[in-house]
N, C-alpha and C positions, 0 to 999 in steps of 0.2 A: 428398563432399570430406572430408577431414578436414584439420585445421587445424595447420600445422607445431606443431612445441613449439616453445612459448617468442612466438607472437603474439598479443596481446589481441585481444579481443572489447571494442569501446570502442562504447557504447550513447550515444549525445548526447538530451540533455534536450528535443529544439525540442518543444517542444506542437503543433505539426502530426500530429506521428507520437503523439500519444497516441491511441487509442479509446475509445468508450462501454466501463464497465469493466459488464459481463455476467458476470461470472466465477460468482455466485452468482443472477442470474436479470436478466429487461432491467426491474424494476423501481429503479432507480437515479439516479436526474435528480440534475445536477449530480457526476458521479462519471467520473475518464477513469482510463486506466492504460494503461501502457507496459512488457506485459513483459522481459524483461531473460533470465532463464534456468527463470523458470516453468512449471513439467510440472503441466499441469492432472490427468492420468494419475495422478499421487502428491500433488499439492496441494503439491508443496512448492517452490522457488525465491525468486529475486526479483523485484522489478519497482516503477518508478513510481509512485506513484500520487495523482496531485493531487482535492484537492476544493473545490468551486468556491464560492465564498459560498454559504452558506444549504446547502450539501448534510449528510446525515444518512446512516450507513449504517442498517442493520438489527441490532438484538440478537443476538447471532449468537456460538456458542461455538468454539472454537477445541481440536479435537483432537490438535493439536502445536504447539511454539512458536513464535510470531507474535511477531517483533519488527520494528520500525521506527524512521527517525530522520528527525524535522523541519525538509526540507530551508528552505526558508521561510513563512512565513503562522502560523498559527494554528490548535489543534484542540485540543475539549475532549473528553473519553470522561466517561463517563455516571456516573464515581462525583463530577464535578466540577471534573478535575483539569484545568489548562490547560495547555497544552504549545507551547512555542513553540521557534523556531529555536535548532538547539542540540540538543533534547534526545529523550535515547535512552530507547526505552520496550520494555518486553518483559513477558509477556504466557505463564503456563507453559500447557501443555494443562490443558483443562478450562476458561479464563478463560472466562466473558462478559460481553458490555461491546458499546459500539455507540462511535462518533463522530463529532462532529457538529462543523460548522465556522461561527463567521457572516463572517470576515473573506475563506475559500480557504487553502485551502494545498500545498504537494507534501512529501508523502511518499516515501522509499525503502523497501517492505516486504520482510522475509526472513522468509519462510515454511519452518521444516524440525521437525528431532525434537526 
């Protein structure tokens, strides 16, 4: 069914709707996500990404741009950069990094060309 033009899709950040993050495999304890427009076939779109205290992503490269906005909490990049609520990060294609958190954080992630 097509949506009428002008009717927005509203996604609530209700934590009970978040799912275990398995996009890059099942071995990601402490990571949860809520897809918004993300399409696994193209690896593009947006999603909420929750990192529970102590969670770490595996080091990975991005074939496309990855950008994220820190909604709450604190994230630490592999180069030591500390990201806090209100920070916006942009990784260019080919970037290699990983992210961790000591306190937990909530991000909104945008993966695009």
